[in-house]
N, C-alpha and C positions, 0 to 999 in steps of 0.2 A: 706460491702464488707468483704467478703469471705478473700479477701489475708489479710484485717488491722487484723480480727481478729484476723486468722491463723497467726498477722507478718511474711507472706508468700512472702516474695518482688515479684517474678515472677510470684505468683498466683494476686497481687495484679497493678502489673504491666501493666498484659494482663487486666482482670477489665476497672480499667483508659484509657487503649489504647479507650476497646472497648466503655466505656462511652461514653469520645469524640470527637470519629468520627461517632458515634450518633448522640451528637447534633450536631455536621458540618453537618451533612446532615439535617438534618432540616428545612433548607433552611430559617438563617435570614433573607439573602438579596434577591432584585426582585431590578428590570428598575425604577419602583415604588418606593421604594427607593433613588434611584439618581435624581430623579425628585423632591421627596421630600427634600434635600436639601433644592433646589436650589431656587424653591418653600418656602420655608417655608423661605428663606434669604430676596427673593423680598416682600412679606408682612408686615417683620418688618421693610422696608423702603429701604430697599438697603445693602447690604455690606458697613459701612463705615469704620470701626475699624481693627485695624487688629486683635483683637482676635475674632470677625464675621469671618474671612477668612483664618485663621489658624484654627478655625472649622469646615469651611463650604471644603475646601483642606484635611483637616485629614479625615472626614465623608468620602468624595470619594474618599480617594482612599484605604479607610479601605474596602466600599464596592468593586469598581471596585478591591481588589484585589483579593476580597474575592471569587468574576463572576471568575473572568479568570483563580481563583485555579480549582472551579467545573465547569469549562468551557459552563458558562451561556453565555459568552461572547470571542469571537474570537481571535478579536486585542485588544490592548490597544485603550481602551474606552474612546474618547476625550469630552468629551461633553461643549466644549467650548461657544454655542451657547448659552446656560442656564446659567452660569460662569460669563459671558458677560454681557445679561440681568440681572443678584439678586444683579450688583452693583449698589449701591450708584449714581445717575442724576450727584450728583458736580464731583464722582470721577472717572467718564466715561466721561465726559465734557474733565478732566485731561489730560486722559486715548491721548482718541482723540487731543488733542494740542497735545500731547508732539509728539505721530505718525505723526502729520504733521510736528514737527520741525523738525525732524526726516526722513524728508520728505519718508516717506512711504507710500503710497499707501493706503488709507484709503476709497476708494468711488471705486463702479462699475462707468460705464458709465450708467447705467438708476440711479443713485443716493444712490443709495441704500447702507449700513454699507459693508465694507468686515469685519468680524467678523477675530481678531484674529487670529493666531497658539498659543493653551494651554501654551506653553513655555512661548509666547511674554506675553500672558498676563494673567501672573501669575504675573513675571517682571514687569511688568509694577504698575500693583496692588500693588506687596508689594514695590515700590520705593513711590508710592504716602499713602501708609500707617505707 
């Protein structure tokens, strides 16, 4: 970089800004990236440890922040169904039991389970892990 070679901070700053903007516009993430987080967790047997959960949520938040910044997604993207289905069966059962104890309606009238909001889901998972 010319600014580095000439030891000129203003030129270097401009070159670095241009380079980082170019890298950001390369499109690091897509909605497929979000799906991959949870499908990889499912393939590995589901989220069953706090480290697995923290990794998934961290990746999820990084991708949604990036996509929101570049307006790939307009609103806060909440992929709670994917997170819910990527939890290990043991933890999912304990979450359902806890929600029943708290007298929260967890089933629709046709018998299907209601997927909790993402905030509720995250707090339940953290409690169990």
